N, C-alpha and C positions, 0 to 999 in steps of 0.2 A: 504495499499499499503505500503509495507515494504523496497523497494531497486527500483532504476532506472539504466538502463544502459546508455551508451553515447547516444544512439538512442534516449531514453526518455527525457534525457537532453536538447538536441539539439531542442526538440519540445518546451521546455519552455525557455532556453534562447537562445538570439540571437547571442551569441559568437561562433566563429569556430576558427580554428588552424590559427595562433599561439596563439590566446587570450583565447580559452578554457582551463580553469584550473580545471575542475572536470572531471574525469575519471568515477565515478561510485557514487551512493547514496546507501549506506548500512543502513540505518535506517531513517525513518521518520515518525514524530507524527503529531500532531496538533500545536505543540509549539516548537519543537525541530527536528533537522535535523542532520545526520552525512554523510559527504562526504568523499571520497578518492580522493588524487592526486598523481600518481605514478610520482615522479621525476626521469627523465634520462638524460643523459648526451649529447642526441640530441636535447635537446632545445635550441633554438636561443640565449637566453641572456647568456648561459655558456660561449659563444664565447668571452666574453669581461667582464664576470663579475665571476671569474677574471681569466684570463690565469693562468694555473698551480695550482690554487685552486678555483674552480669553487663553487660558494655559490648562492643559490637562493635569488634574490632579496626581501629585506622585501615587498617592494611596490607590488609584483608578489603574495608574501603570503596573503597579506592584500585582494587582487583582487581574490585569490582563496576563502577566507572566504566571500567576497561580492556576488561572485556567488552561492557559497552554500546556503547562505541565501536568494538570489533570486530564487532559486529552491523552498525552502519552502514557500515562500510567493507567488510564482505562483501556488503553490499547493494548497495551504489552502484557498487563497482569489481569486475565480474566476474572479473577476472584475479586477484583474491586468494581466490577459493572452492576450497578443498581446501590451502589455504596455512595455515601457524600464524602467528599473531602473538605476538611475544615483546615483553615491555615492556622497553623501552630506557632511558628516563628518566621521572623525576617531576621537574617543576619548579613552583615557587611552591606547592607543598603546605601548605594549612592545614586545620586541624581546630577547627570551632567550637564544637560541641555533641557529648554523647555520643549514640550510637544502641544503643538497648536493644531487648529483645525487646517486641514489640506494635508496634514503630515500622514505618512504611512508608517507604522510602527510595526517593524520586523522583529518579533519576540523569538529569541533562540534559547531553547533550555535543554539542558543535560542532565541525566539522571546520575545521581550520586550514589543513592543508597534506596533501596526496596526493600521493606520488609512486610508483613501481613498488615499490619495496621498504620505503617508509616512510610511517607515517601519523602526523601531529601533531594532537591534539585538546584542547581545552580544556572543564572539565565542572566541575558542581555536583551534589552530592549535597544533597538537601534533604528534612527531616523537618517535615511541617505548614506548608509555607512558609519555614521557617528552615534558612537555610544549615548542614549538619552538617560537609562538607568541601568543599574544592575544589582542583584541580589542572589544571597541563598536561600532558599525556602523550605519549610517543612511543613508537610501537611499529614493530617491524622485522618486516618479511614475510619467511618463509623456508618452503622447500620441505619438505613432510613427510617423515622418513624412511620407508625402503621398508617397513619393518615397521610401521609407525604405520598403514598403510592396512590396511581390512579385508581379511581374507583371502577368497579367492573359494571359493565353494562349490564341493564335489566334484560332478563330471558326474553327470548322473542315469543310471541302469542302461542305458537305451536310447542314450543318448548316450555310450557307452564307448569309449575311445579304438580305434580299427581294430587288428586284430592283424598283424603282419607276416609 
């Protein structure tokens, strides 16, 4: 598998608008992944961050990095499918340049360690080949709450429960 579109991404990640921060996966291997986030002026955080000088919040860049990492883990480790990854720690985070509307964020993540319930990844978010942000992320895998699962469809009329 070398790429994933947004449809395939939403089959792996539980995130949806406005929190889905990955538009496309362009490269995927056993230990590395590259994702794309197209930064547009229409994103809600730009209304207040900052009026007249829109800058993507660093925390959302880290979130995009974590989501790309989650796609890799969900792809290479089948036991993680159907589970939720929570960000557990951010180490050595550095922000080197602003990310603004019109930028294409190229997110490169590398798997450092994967255990049954923990994944540790190192990554870079780049714009035009320049590092905009970098960090080491650790995520904790947990089971989804029962009410998080999609509800079962009601049985069809011809499949009604038998009467007693």
